[in-house]
C-alpha positions in Angstrom: 108.7 52.7 -77.8 107.5 50.0 -75.5 109.5 49.7 -72.3 109.7 46.6 -70.1 106.6 46.4 -67.8 108.5 46.9 -64.6 110.1 50.1 -65.7 106.8 51.4 -67.2 105.0 50.7 -63.9 107.8 52.4 -61.9 107.7 55.5 -64.1 103.9 55.6 -63.8 104.0 55.5 -60.0 106.9 57.9 -59.7 105.2 60.5 -61.9 102.3 60.6 -59.5 104.6 62.2 -56.8 104.6 66.0 -56.3 106.9 67.9 -58.6 107.7 64.8 -60.7 106.1 64.5 -64.2 106.6 61.5 -66.6 109.8 63.0 -68.1 111.5 63.4 -64.7 110.2 60.0 -63.5 111.7 58.4 -66.6 115.1 60.1 -65.9 115.0 58.8 -62.4 114.2 55.3 -63.5 117.1 55.1 -65.9 119.5 56.8 -63.4 118.6 54.0 -60.9 119.2 51.3 -63.5 122.7 52.8 -64.1 123.5 52.8 -60.4 123.2 49.1 -60.2 121.3 46.4 -58.4 122.5 47.1 -54.9 121.3 50.7 -55.0 117.9 49.6 -56.4 117.6 47.1 -53.5 118.5 49.7 -50.9 115.9 52.1 -52.3 113.3 49.3 -52.3 114.1 48.3 -48.7 113.8 52.0 -47.7 110.4 52.3 -49.4 109.3 49.0 -47.9 110.4 50.3 -44.4 107.9 53.2 -44.7 105.1 50.7 -44.3 106.0 50.8 -40.5 105.4 54.6 -40.3 102.3 55.6 -38.3 100.5 58.9 -37.7 100.5 60.5 -34.3 97.1 60.3 -32.5 97.5 63.9 -31.2 99.3 66.0 -33.8 99.2 63.7 -36.9 103.0 63.8 -37.4 104.9 60.6 -38.3 106.4 58.1 -35.8 107.2 54.5 -35.2 106.4 54.3 -31.5 104.2 51.7 -29.9 102.2 54.2 -27.8 100.8 55.9 -30.9 102.5 59.3 -30.2 105.3 61.0 -32.0 108.5 62.1 -30.4 107.3 65.7 -29.9 103.9 64.7 -28.3 105.5 62.2 -25.9 108.2 64.6 -24.8 107.4 65.8 -21.2 109.6 68.9 -21.6 107.3 70.4 -24.3 104.7 73.0 -23.3 101.4 71.2 -23.9 99.1 74.3 -23.8 100.8 76.2 -26.6 99.8 74.7 -29.9 100.9 75.6 -33.4 98.7 74.8 -36.4 100.6 74.0 -39.6 99.5 72.6 -42.9 102.3 70.2 -43.8 104.7 67.9 -42.1 107.5 69.8 -43.8 106.3 73.0 -42.2 106.6 71.4 -38.8 110.1 70.1 -39.6 111.2 73.6 -40.8 109.8 75.2 -37.6 111.4 72.6 -35.4 114.8 73.2 -37.0 114.8 76.7 -35.5 114.8 75.1 -32.0 112.8 78.2 -30.8 109.4 76.6 -30.4 108.8 74.5 -27.3 105.1 73.9 -27.6 103.2 71.2 -29.6 101.7 71.0 -33.0 98.6 70.1 -35.1 99.1 69.2 -38.7 95.9 70.2 -40.4 96.8 69.2 -44.0 96.9 71.5 -47.0 93.9 73.7 -47.0 92.1 74.0 -50.3 92.1 77.4 -51.9 88.4 77.7 -51.3 89.2 77.7 -47.6 86.7 74.9 -47.0 88.2 72.1 -44.9 87.9 68.5 -46.1 86.0 66.1 -43.8 89.2 64.5 -42.4 90.6 68.0 -41.7 87.5 68.9 -39.7 88.0 65.7 -37.7 91.6 66.8 -36.9 90.3 70.2 -35.8 87.6 68.6 -33.7 90.3 66.3 -32.2 92.2 69.4 -31.1 89.1 71.0 -29.6 88.4 67.8 -27.6 92.0 67.7 -26.4 91.8 71.3 -25.2 88.5 70.7 -23.5 89.8 67.5 -21.7 93.4 68.5 -20.8 93.4 72.3 -20.6 90.1 73.1 -19.0 88.7 74.2 -22.3 91.3 76.9 -23.2 94.9 76.6 -24.4 97.3 79.3 -23.4 98.0 80.1 -27.1 97.2 78.7 -30.5 99.6 79.9 -33.2 98.1 79.7 -36.7 101.2 79.1 -38.8 100.0 79.2 -42.4 101.9 80.5 -45.4 101.9 84.4 -45.6 99.9 84.5 -48.8 96.4 86.1 -49.4 94.9 82.6 -49.3 96.9 81.7 -46.2 95.8 85.0 -44.5 92.2 84.3 -45.3 92.4 80.7 -44.0 94.2 81.8 -40.9 91.6 84.4 -40.1 88.8 81.8 -40.6 90.6 79.3 -38.3 91.3 82.0 -35.7 87.6 82.8 -35.5 86.7 79.1 -35.1 89.3 78.6 -32.4 89.0 81.9 -30.5 87.0 80.4 -27.7 89.5 77.6 -27.2 92.5 79.7 -26.5 93.4 82.8 -24.4 95.4 84.0 -27.3 95.3 83.3 -31.1 98.5 84.5 -32.9 100.2 84.3 -36.3 103.8 84.1 -37.2 105.5 87.5 -37.4 106.2 88.9 -40.9 109.8 87.9 -40.9 108.4 85.7 -43.6 108.0 87.4 -47.0 104.5 87.8 -48.3 103.9 85.0 -50.8 106.6 82.8 -49.3 106.3 79.3 -47.9 107.2 78.1 -44.4 108.8 74.9 -45.8 111.4 76.9 -47.8 112.3 79.6 -45.3 115.7 79.5 -43.6 116.1 78.9 -39.9 116.9 82.5 -39.0 113.9 83.9 -40.8 111.6 81.3 -39.2 113.1 81.9 -35.8 112.4 85.6 -36.2 108.9 85.0 -37.3 108.3 82.8 -34.3 109.7 85.4 -31.9 107.7 88.3 -33.4 104.4 86.4 -33.7 101.3 88.5 -32.8 
């Protein structure tokens, strides 16, 4: 069956998103059509507003600030020489929701299963090293490598730890309050808080 071009294009774009295939994208499209023109306009405005989002020059989290820094990086109350490496923005958000970590972050991006960083990820890591050299006399107090507790995550964390060991007095991992094979993004606040407190 041939759908109107605007619906077909919407479904095509939506099905490119994580966890949404063509069938689910089609359901979303028809759900939106049923909710009416106002809802479609509000969704369109919200998507259009995302064009104003920028990436933090230090940690690569999102922001809309003029100075190029996110709310965490520009907060003078945060401990700047304790840095947590995470893969995804959602990992950072989950860890922040515990209200137990007072340091700063670096979002590295999802590491391929091969453990080989992409060029842009190497640049982010280099950016961190330069920041530590310039602002912390070459050594951070602690770098926490907060990758998912899977065999791939453990391998990548060990690799990153070796690469960064000369840039920190201490390299640590989240404690094993997180189940092996689990994901940071989906852990509850209490489990994440415990993992932060028991990091080693």
